[in-house]
C-alpha positions in Angstrom: 268.9 -55.4 -163.6 269.4 -52.1 -165.5 268.4 -52.1 -169.1 271.3 -49.7 -169.7 273.8 -52.0 -168.2 272.7 -54.9 -170.2 272.5 -53.1 -173.7 276.3 -51.9 -172.9 277.1 -55.3 -171.9 275.6 -56.5 -175.0 277.5 -54.0 -177.1 280.5 -55.0 -175.7 280.0 -58.5 -176.7 279.4 -57.7 -180.7 282.6 -55.9 -180.7 284.6 -57.8 -178.7 283.6 -60.9 -180.6 283.8 -59.5 -184.2 287.4 -57.4 -183.4 290.1 -58.6 -181.1 288.8 -61.9 -179.1 289.5 -63.8 -182.5 292.2 -61.5 -184.2 294.7 -63.1 -180.9 293.5 -66.6 -181.6 294.6 -66.0 -185.4 297.9 -63.7 -185.3 299.6 -65.6 -182.7 299.0 -68.6 -184.6 300.1 -67.0 -187.9 303.3 -65.0 -186.5 304.9 -67.2 -184.1 306.6 -70.6 -184.2 305.2 -73.6 -182.6 307.0 -72.6 -178.7 306.6 -69.2 -179.0 302.8 -70.1 -179.5 302.5 -72.0 -176.2 304.1 -68.9 -174.3 301.6 -66.7 -176.0 298.6 -68.8 -175.4 299.8 -69.6 -171.6 299.9 -65.5 -171.3 296.4 -65.4 -172.7 294.7 -68.5 -170.3 296.7 -67.0 -167.2 295.4 -63.6 -168.0 291.7 -65.4 -168.3 292.2 -66.8 -165.0 293.8 -63.8 -163.0 290.9 -61.8 -164.4 288.2 -64.7 -163.3 289.9 -64.4 -159.9 290.1 -61.0 -159.0 286.5 -59.9 -160.6 284.5 -61.3 -158.5 285.8 -59.5 -155.3 286.5 -56.1 -156.9 283.1 -56.1 -158.4 281.3 -55.8 -154.7 280.4 -52.7 -152.9 282.4 -53.0 -150.4 285.6 -52.8 -152.6 285.7 -50.6 -155.7 282.4 -51.4 -156.9 280.9 -52.3 -160.8 281.0 -48.9 -162.1 285.1 -48.4 -161.4 286.0 -51.9 -162.3 284.6 -51.6 -166.1 286.6 -47.9 -165.7 289.7 -49.6 -164.9 289.3 -52.3 -167.7 288.1 -49.9 -170.2 291.8 -47.7 -169.7 293.8 -51.0 -169.8 291.8 -51.6 -173.2 292.7 -48.4 -174.4 296.3 -48.8 -173.4 296.5 -52.2 -175.2 294.7 -50.3 -178.6 297.5 -47.9 -178.2 299.7 -50.8 -177.8 298.3 -52.4 -181.0 298.7 -49.6 -183.1 301.9 -49.0 -182.3 303.8 -52.7 -182.6 301.3 -55.0 -183.9 302.8 -55.2 -187.6 300.5 -55.9 -190.4 300.8 -59.4 -192.4 298.6 -59.4 -195.8 300.8 -60.1 -198.3 303.5 -61.9 -196.4 304.8 -65.2 -197.2 304.5 -67.8 -194.0 308.2 -67.4 -193.5 308.2 -63.8 -193.3 305.1 -64.0 -191.0 307.1 -66.5 -189.0 310.5 -64.4 -188.7 307.8 -60.5 -188.3 308.9 -60.0 -184.6 312.5 -62.3 -184.5 315.2 -60.2 -183.9 317.8 -59.9 -187.1 320.9 -61.4 -185.3 318.4 -64.9 -185.1 318.3 -64.7 -188.5 321.3 -64.0 -189.8 322.5 -67.4 -187.8 320.0 -69.4 -190.0 
C-alpha cells in the first residue's frame, strides 16, 4: 500500500477521533430527551450500517474506485460541516433545561 494513502488515513483518524467522532455522542446526549436520543442514535448506527454495506462494492475498481469514493465522502463531510456551522447551537453556559429545550419548537414549550 502506498505510504501516502496510509498517512492520509492515519491523519483522518487522528482528526476524526479528536473532533466530530466523540462530539456526536456527547452533543446528542446533552441536548435531547431520552426518546429523541434513541432516534438520534438509531440514525447514527443506521448510517454506519449503510456505509459498512455500500463501501466494499463501491471501492472495487469495477465500480467507482477508492479515489472517487473518498472524494464523494469528503464532499458529504464538507456539506455536513456547513450544516453543523449553520444549525448546531452552542451549549456553553446553558442550564440542563435550556440544553434539553434548545431544539424544541416554541409551541411545545408553551404547553408545559
